[in-house]
PAGUKE-527295 format. One record per residue: residue in one letter; x, y, z of N, C-alpha, C in turn. Coordinates in steps of 0.1 Angstrom, whole numbers, padded with zeros to 4 digits, always signed. Layout:
<kekes>
AXYZXYZXYZ ...
</kekes>
This chain:
<kekes>
T+0736+1127+0923+0739+1136+0912+0751+1129+0904 K+0751+1135+0892+0761+1131+0882+0775+1136+0888 P+0786+1130+0889+0798+1134+0892+0803+1145+0883 T+0809+1155+0890+0815+1167+0883+0830+1165+0883 R+0836+1167+0870+0850+1166+0870+0858+1177+0876 I+0869+1175+0884+0877+1183+0890+0890+1185+0882 Y+0893+1195+0876+0906+1193+0869+0919+1197+0877 G+0931+1190+0875+0943+1192+0881+0948+1179+0883 G+0961+1177+0884+0967+1164+0886+0971+1158+0873 F+0982+1152+0873+0989+1144+0861+0985+1130+0860 L+0984+1124+0872+0984+1109+0872+0971+1103+0878 H+0961+1112+0879+0948+1109+0883+0936+1117+0876 F+0925+1114+0879+0914+1122+0876+0903+1123+0887 S+0900+1135+0890+0892+1137+0901+0878+1142+0899 Y+0867+1139+0908+0856+1142+0904+0850+1144+0920 K+0839+1154+0917+0830+1159+0928+0818+1151+0931 L+0814+1143+0939+0802+1138+0941+0793+1140+0953 K+0782+1143+0948+0772+1148+0956+0761+1138+0962 T+0759+1134+0973+0751+1121+0976+0742+1126+0989 D+0733+1117+0992+0724+1119+1003+0732+1120+1017 K+0743+1114+1016+0752+1113+1027+0763+1125+1030 G+0763+1135+1018+0772+1144+1018+0779+1146+1004 Q+0790+1154+1004+0796+1156+0992+0813+1151+0996 Y+0816+1145+0984+0828+1139+0984+0837+1140+0971 M+0849+1140+0972+0859+1141+0961+0865+1126+0959 I+0863+1120+0947+0868+1109+0941+0881+1111+0933 K+0891+1106+0938+0904+1105+0931+0908+1092+0924 C+0906+1093+0911+0909+1077+0905+0921+1077+0898 F+0927+1065+0900+0941+1063+0895+0939+1053+0883 G+0928+1048+0878+0927+1041+0866+0931+1026+0870 N+0937+1018+0862+0938+1004+0863+0948+1000+0877 V+0942+0993+0883+0949+0989+0896+0961+0979+0892 S+0971+0981+0901+0985+0973+0899+0988+0969+0915 Q+0996+0957+0915+1002+0956+0927+1012+0966+0932 T+1018+0973+0925+1028+0983+0929+1019+0994+0935 L+1008+0998+0930+0998+1009+0935+0993+1004+0949 I+0990+0991+0949+0984+0986+0963+0995+0989+0974 K+1007+0983+0969+1017+0981+0980+1023+0997+0983 S+1024+1006+0974+1028+1020+0977+1017+1026+0985 S+1003+1023+0983+0993+1028+0991+0993+1023+1006 L+0995+1011+1006+0996+1005+1020+1007+1012+1029 Q+1020+1014+1023+1030+1022+1028+1026+1035+1029 K+1021+1043+1022+1015+1056+1024+1006+1058+1036 E+0998+1047+1037+0986+1050+1047+0993+1047+1060 K+1004+1040+1062+1011+1039+1076+1017+1053+1080 L+1022+1060+1069+1028+1072+1073+1017+1083+1074 E+1007+1081+1068+0995+1089+1070+0990+1090+1085 E+0990+1078+1091+0986+1076+1105+0996+1083+1113 L+1009+1084+1110+1018+1091+1119+1014+1106+1118 F+1010+1111+1104+1004+1125+1104+0993+1128+1111 K+0985+1118+1112+0972+1120+1120+0974+1121+1135 H+0983+1112+1138+0986+1111+1152+0993+1125+1158 S+1001+1130+1148+1008+1143+1153+1000+1156+1148 K+0987+1154+1146+0976+1164+1142+0983+1175+1130 I+0988+1168+1120+0992+1173+1109+0978+1178+1101 P+0975+1191+1100+0962+1195+1092+0962+1191+1077 A+0955+1182+1075+0954+1176+1060+0939+1171+1057 I+0937+1170+1043+0924+1162+1041+0928+1147+1037 Y+0924+1139+1047+0928+1126+1046+0916+1118+1039 P+0921+1107+1032+0912+1098+1026+0902+1090+1036 L+0891+1088+1032+0882+1082+1042+0885+1065+1040 S+0885+1059+1051+0889+1044+1052+0876+1036+1053 F+0876+1026+1043+0866+1015+1044+0871+1002+1043 N+0865+0995+1054+0871+0982+1055+0885+0980+1060 G+0890+0992+1067+0902+0993+1072+0915+0997+1061 Q+0908+1002+1049+0920+1006+1040+0914+1018+1032 G+0922+1027+1030+0920+1040+1022+0919+1038+1006 L+0927+1029+1000+0926+1027+0987+0915+1017+0983 Q+0905+1022+0975+0895+1013+0971+0898+1008+0957 V+0893+0995+0957+0896+0988+0943+0881+0982+0939 V+0877+0985+0929+0866+0979+0923+0868+0975+0909 G+0867+0962+0907+0871+0956+0893+0886+0960+0890 D+0888+0966+0880+0902+0969+0877+0905+0985+0879 E+0896+0992+0888+0898+1007+0890+0901+1008+0904 A+0911+1017+0906+0914+1020+0921+0912+1035+0924 F+0907+1037+0934+0903+1052+0938+0904+1055+0954 Y+0905+1068+0957+0905+1072+0972+0891+1081+0972 V+0885+1080+0983+0875+1088+0985+0878+1099+0997 F+0875+1112+0995+0879+1122+1004+0866+1129+1008 P+0863+1136+1018+0853+1145+1021+0856+1158+1013 F+0846+1164+1006+0847+1176+0998+0847+1187+1006 I+0857+1195+1005+0857+1208+1013+0860+1220+1003 S+0852+1230+1005+0851+1241+0996+0862+1251+1002 A+0875+1249+0998+0887+1257+1002+0895+1259+0989 R+0904+1269+0989+0913+1272+0977+0927+1274+0982 S+0935+1270+0972+0950+1273+0973+0953+1289+0971 L+0965+1291+0975+0969+1305+0973+0984+1305+0967 K+0984+1315+0958+0998+1318+0951+1008+1323+0963 A+1020+1321+0961+1029+1327+0971+1028+1341+0973 S+1025+1350+0961+1024+1363+0962+1011+1368+0969 E+1001+1357+0971+0987+1363+0978+0991+1360+0996 M+1001+1353+0998+1003+1348+1011+1010+1360+1021 S+1002+1361+1032+1008+1372+1042+1022+1365+1049 L+1029+1371+1056+1040+1365+1065+1033+1357+1076 D+1020+1359+1082+1015+1352+1091+1011+1339+1085 E+1007+1338+1071+1001+1325+1066+1014+1317+1063 L+1026+1324+1060+1038+1317+1056+1044+1310+1071 R+1041+1317+1081+1045+1311+1094+1038+1298+1097 K+1025+1298+1095+1018+1286+1096+1023+1276+1087 I+1027+1278+1076+1032+1269+1067+1046+1264+1073 A+1056+1272+1079+1067+1268+1085+1064+1260+1097 I+1054+1262+1104+1051+1254+1116+1047+1241+1113 I+1039+1240+1102+1035+1225+1098+1048+1218+1094 T+1056+1224+1085+1068+1217+1081+1076+1213+1091 A+1080+1222+1102+1087+1217+1113+1080+1207+1122 K+1067+1207+1123+1060+1195+1129+1060+1183+1123 M+1060+1183+1109+1062+1170+1101+1076+1166+1104 H+1085+1174+1102+1099+1172+1103+1103+1165+1117 S+1095+1168+1127+1098+1163+1140+1092+1150+1144 I+1082+1144+1135+1076+1132+1139+1087+1121+1138 D+1097+1119+1129+1103+1109+1129+1116+1111+1121 Y+1130+1105+1122+1140+1108+1114+1147+1094+1114 K+1156+1095+1103+1166+1083+1101+1182+1089+1098 I+1191+1083+1104+1204+1085+1099+1208+1076+1087 V+1210+1081+1076+1213+1073+1064+1229+1072+1059 P+1235+1062+1053+1248+1064+1047+1249+1073+1036 D+1238+1077+1028+1238+1084+1016+1227+1093+1014 I+1229+1102+1007+1219+1113+1005+1209+1105+0995 I+1196+1109+0994+1186+1105+0985+1186+1113+0973 Q+1189+1125+0974+1189+1133+0962+1201+1130+0952 K+1198+1128+0939+1208+1125+0929+1215+1137+0923 P+1228+1137+0919+1232+1147+0914+1227+1149+0900 L+1226+1163+0897+1222+1166+0883+1232+1163+0871 S+1227+1156+0861+1235+1155+0849+1229+1160+0838 I+1231+1172+0835+1223+1179+0823+1232+1183+0811 D+1230+1180+0800+1238+1184+0789+1232+1196+0784 W+1235+1206+0788+1230+1219+0783+1234+1222+0770 D+1247+1219+0767+1250+1221+0751+1244+1214+0742 N+1238+1203+0746+1230+1194+0738+1216+1201+0734 Y+1212+1207+0745+1199+1216+0745+1199+1225+0736 L+1211+1231+0736+1214+1244+0727+1215+1238+0713 K+1221+1227+0710+1221+1222+0697+1208+1219+0692 L+1198+1213+0702+1184+1210+0696+1178+1221+0695 S+1179+1232+0701+1173+1245+0699+1175+1250+0683 N+1189+1249+0682+1194+1254+0670+1188+1247+0657 A+1189+1233+0660+1184+1224+0650+1169+1226+0646 L+1163+1228+0657+1146+1230+0656+1142+1245+0650 G+1153+1253+0652+1149+1266+0647+1142+1275+0658 Y+1142+1272+0672+1136+1279+0681+1142+1294+0683 K+1135+1303+0685+1137+1315+0686+1147+1318+0699 L+1145+1309+0709+1152+1314+0720+1165+1310+0721 Q+1171+1304+0709+1185+1299+0710+1195+1310+0714 S+1194+1324+0710+1202+1333+0712+1202+1335+0728 K+1190+1335+0733+1188+1338+0747+1195+1327+0756 L+1193+1314+0749+1197+1303+0757+1213+1302+0756 S+1218+1305+0745+1232+1304+0746+1239+1313+0755 K+1233+1326+0759+1239+1335+0769+1236+1329+0782 V+1228+1323+0786+1225+1316+0799+1230+1303+0802 I+1237+1297+0791+1243+1282+0793+1252+1284+0804 P+1262+1293+0803+1274+1293+0815+1267+1293+0828 V+1257+1301+0830+1250+1303+0843+1245+1289+0847 L+1236+1283+0838+1230+1270+0841+1239+1259+0844 K+1252+1259+0838+1264+1250+0841+1268+1253+0853 E+1269+1265+0857+1275+1269+0870+1264+1265+0881 L+1252+1267+0880+1242+1262+0890+1239+1248+0891 T+1243+1241+0880+1242+1228+0882+1254+1222+0891 S+1264+1227+0888+1277+1222+0893+1274+1226+0911 E+1271+1240+0914+1270+1243+0926+1258+1234+0934 Y+1249+1230+0927+1237+1222+0934+1244+1208+0937 N+1251+1204+0927+1258+1190+0930+1265+1190+0942 K+1273+1203+0943+1283+1204+0956+1276+1204+0966 A+1264+1212+0968+1256+1214+0980+1250+1202+0984 I+1244+1194+0975+1239+1182+0980+1248+1173+0986 E+1262+1172+0981+1271+1163+0988+1274+1166+1000 M+1272+1180+1004+1276+1185+1016+1264+1184+1027 M+1253+1180+1023+1242+1179+1033+1242+1168+1044 P+1241+1170+1055+1239+1158+1064+1232+1147+1061 R+1236+1134+1064+1228+1123+1060+1218+1120+1069 V+1207+1127+1071+1195+1127+1078+1183+1127+1071 L+1173+1119+1072+1161+1121+1066+1149+1124+1076 V+1139+1130+1072+1128+1132+1081+1114+1129+1074 L+1104+1127+1081+1091+1124+1075+1087+1137+1069 S+1081+1137+1056+1076+1148+1048+1066+1147+1039 H+1059+1156+1036+1049+1157+1026+1055+1153+1010 N+1065+1161+1009+1074+1158+0997+1069+1165+0986 D+1057+1172+0985+1052+1180+0974+1043+1190+0980 M+1048+1197+0990+1039+1207+0997+1042+1221+0990 D+1040+1223+0978+1042+1236+0971+1026+1243+0972 C+1025+1254+0967+1014+1262+0970+1001+1255+0966 K+1000+1248+0954+0988+1242+0950+0983+1231+0959 N+0993+1225+0968+0989+1215+0976+0985+1219+0989 V+0984+1231+0993+0978+1235+1005+0965+1242+1002 L+0954+1237+1008+0943+1246+1006+0940+1253+1020 W+0935+1265+1019+0931+1275+1029+0916+1275+1032 L+0912+1274+1044+0899+1275+1048+0897+1285+1061 N+0892+1298+1061+0890+1305+1071+0905+1307+1078 G+0916+1309+1069+0928+1312+1074+0936+1298+1079 T+0929+1288+1078+0935+1276+1082+0942+1267+1069 P+0954+1263+1070+0959+1257+1059+0956+1241+1061 M+0953+1235+1052+0953+1220+1051+0960+1214+1041 L+0968+1203+1042+0975+1196+1031+0964+1188+1022 I+0968+1188+1009+0963+1177+1000+0974+1168+0993 D+0968+1159+0986+0978+1152+0976+0989+1146+0986 L+0986+1137+0993+0995+1130+1003+1003+1117+0996 E+1001+1116+0982+1006+1105+0976+1021+1104+0978 C+1027+1115+0977+1041+1114+0979+1047+1115+0992 I+1041+1113+1003+1045+1113+1015+1055+1103+1018 G+1067+1106+1025+1078+1098+1027+1089+1106+1034 Y+1102+1100+1034+1114+1106+1039+1121+1114+1030 N+1127+1125+1035+1135+1135+1027+1144+1143+1035 S+1153+1149+1032+1164+1157+1038+1156+1169+1041 P+1158+1172+1056+1150+1185+1060+1157+1198+1054 Y+1171+1196+1052+1179+1208+1045+1174+1210+1032 Y+1172+1200+1024+1169+1203+1010+1154+1207+1009 E+1145+1202+1019+1132+1207+1019+1130+1222+1023 A+1139+1225+1033+1139+1239+1038+1142+1249+1028 Y+1153+1245+1020+1157+1254+1010+1147+1255+0997 K+1141+1242+0996+1131+1243+0985+1118+1251+0987 Y+1114+1250+1000+1101+1256+1002+1103+1271+1005 A+1115+1275+1009+1119+1288+1011+1118+1296+0995 L+1121+1289+0986+1122+1295+0973+1109+1294+0968 V+1099+1282+0971+1086+1280+0965+1077+1293+0972 Y+1077+1293+0985+1070+1304+0991+1075+1318+0991 A+1086+1321+0985+1091+1334+0983+1086+1338+0970 G+1081+1329+0961+1076+1332+0947+1082+1328+0936 Y+1093+1320+0936+1099+1315+0925+1093+1310+0914 E+1082+1302+0918+1074+1296+0908+1067+1307+0899 E+1064+1320+0905+1058+1330+0896+1069+1338+0890 G+1081+1335+0893+1091+1342+0886+1093+1355+0892 N+1091+1357+0906+1093+1369+0914+1095+1367+0926 I+1107+1366+0931+1109+1362+0944+1110+1374+0953 D+1102+1372+0965+1100+1384+0974+1111+1379+0986 V+1123+1387+0988+1132+1384+0996+1128+1386+1011 E+1120+1393+1013+1114+1394+1029+1105+1381+1032 K+1100+1375+1022+1093+1361+1026+1104+1351+1025 
</kekes>
């Protein structure tokens, strides 16, 4: 049958394809490049570590020993199509959040590296310039923005101090495991979008996902979560 477009994602196009062999999702990345091929090979090695550790995820199918398929100038992945949905943080129960925490801990225990420097870069944001731009463009939020500029500056400073204090250790991680990248099927979570898989600070991740799954992306943090 004719492929059906699946919307979502900034760097790719996805389609649902129904064949006599089953249903699949095709994730297309457009023109192939050596950079894409190299990064995909590195990612697939890390995916094997995830599979060996039984991290629940929807993994790309492999053809001729490779996940990334190249036809002409086009590059794409083929996934089994699964009818599942993501949940907003506000929709998740504490039991579901525990499942997310267990997966995160399991990922972080696969491998680690001691490194001389942190990988998170200090933030360097000229908030005053944003205020000037807001004034110049006549945006109505300039009065509100001017009131929160001191808070934004303080938060930026505190963030930079915090990352300098983090231990220099990296663990294997999904790196983009927010709510939209976890699909739920009959109460079981499955990770998707493994393109960002790599090493990251477990401390940074623990804090980031604590905020994400408490609901900060929805603008309503649940302290209990």
